[in-house]
Steps between C-alpha positions, in 0.01 A plus 500: 500500500502803735822615660578345837475704822879459539651667193622207285866597474622178665453149355399371842546127558277262695705523820283703737681533836299579810761429767872475546708300748874559500631384161163368381186646348159338544234535232126542548448124452761421765780409258856580611776656291869526579559870441833562329361817340443702820265742330788573258768541768271688740421255781851502644387340827247270339133514592359580841833570670397572860726801554379672182135414566515635856677821394235576237211411730633709788564800278162471326333520840706808588544723193497414131524823303539872558667627175843655466383842617597400853810373674564129463674335793426163338655603166799663666580179687483273197688746278779522757530122516521476120760779491700320769500182291563635150701752298223758533466819700131554434187304403166578334227243565260396225223243458665295225814428305400698195437808717847453649640494146311819412648670805847379400460643148384834640782507754762441231365769268454751780860447614639624171243780481608650833865448402450733205485226236130485403591338168609183682166320493572167327534177694670214320305182569533144379335249270251260662469732799182510704454804722122498544182597318469876537571720198847589624585139578384362165687779323813374672478161329523403136269200536221529246260299716518775764482792257270414210185709495621748761689740276606774507743389769703736716828624353825483692606137470758316291540122487805274497540122519517372857852406612654685203708773664651630176156544343378689808801730509462572128160660575639752750481859379432851630134417572570190711382505862617152590426130471194323636544125527367196682795352686343165413231503234193317627218500247758526223642155576672488842819635345761627745717794406862398461762648729662682209165645389370628834842621616560659160176699521601625845841605370347681202264691730790610718702614199220689321298642790208264434270316738476124540134411561443139601164327484501238777123470526528124448861415585539712814396446861690183571393296198855434381639421847620855555276786606552661160615337176748783434707374794610205285680746271688710754335823383227735618237680292393863525128422485310173536140385474380216723166335573354145500667338804515830691140455619475122491163522324386842614519756213822690562795631303778751549744719312839517671760766424821656621484854634680625189269321254189621685613865521224611263215322677378784718155612620241466226704293253336165578224348711262216572168484680540148632875445483659444840176478696523349850355163396756457221779605734398240757521231232839630386636502855383143560674378183824671601475355851522152351739559209752677723502224761850348528528204268195573285691601187745217560201267487386654171850449359510138618156424356595673176811286470301187580234591243755563228679172572171312486404663171837433341476135607148475359565655159693205347208270583271710281739653250237484228325790682748673731800697376665686789460669839510877550482755779632550853379379836125441509450689174557206269399409149512199273541574132307251291605366164311610190303176505302623802326830576552638850144632534358159406731319740411740785131428434568125494679511837222709647202304368632144532763506774391769744818701446496876445777668300508800264580527130758755386659623181758303302297181562585491870305360795543730800542341844427750777421318825444667835830582665403281795504169312675197645674209329181295516327759281783484247480120495125516441549762229758294312285188527198683356698671225677179403176308484346784305784492249473124466132499406522823302748338260245323273320830442830660398595214271162513332 
């Protein structure tokens, strides 16, 4: 059998969307799916949001791309808004989350280089991490499924168990540049960092002159009910990678940094042909327009609380499958018991109940709805998941 025109690196399912309406996707046969996957936390405003659609259409008719050789009034505006609403003093725009991670790695290493400590190149990262698919990003994880067949990997990373502060601190030595950590692990199992862990990493960085690099590609941009997940911990990072929700479906990412952390990122140290082009900036501005509206994040928090309550009420009814609820806000997960496999259950919900979710590590089903969901969507979600669990049970028992 010849190779397919689309390189076969994804086990693509039979859902073939051709249109989206709010919190629903419509397939090419007209079938409707309740979308609690959101393109893996990307479609923050759902599908076809009028403000986002108009912003992209208007900008596409005006100016799409000019390269970063010229001044960027569009990029300057969006960067200033992000700076005004985060810890950061400066922003570099990318096309994806993994590019934002690459920029973060370079920024951290360059900081120590210009400070006269070129030996400080190692970032301590954490088990089950997912930072992307580029060579730098897969080198930053110890997951064999990301790394096998791509050796030799890049040096400069050490790995500790997630949420194990003592193990992380034990790895610190004269070559350490800092810690790079997902504030809430997404692909790894929707595992939130504990207060003691995240705050302890910040304290260690302050004491040892290290940099705290947060990866909020999935958990940032309002998904947890706060603009940034780090706000739940009362700390601020030095560098942070973001993407997914930042463009609402348009390819966009960003590396945020303090002025001190970015001191080495001067002319010629980094670049991107497409990153920050006017079309991407229009999408980014439209997303911020909505997320920063008074009450929007309060709504996310309320819907997150409602979702968690509904899940915790549902679990005892299907305790042969469901174990526990994880996550924060509208970044939720249900850990399944060993009798069920999350990937199989996700496929069952998708194929037989018109419900889209995402599998994750540690046998978890990820629940990542658009941030604009209402209670009616949560009720429909719980009904579909509960019914799915009920009829999935004989397959598990067998």
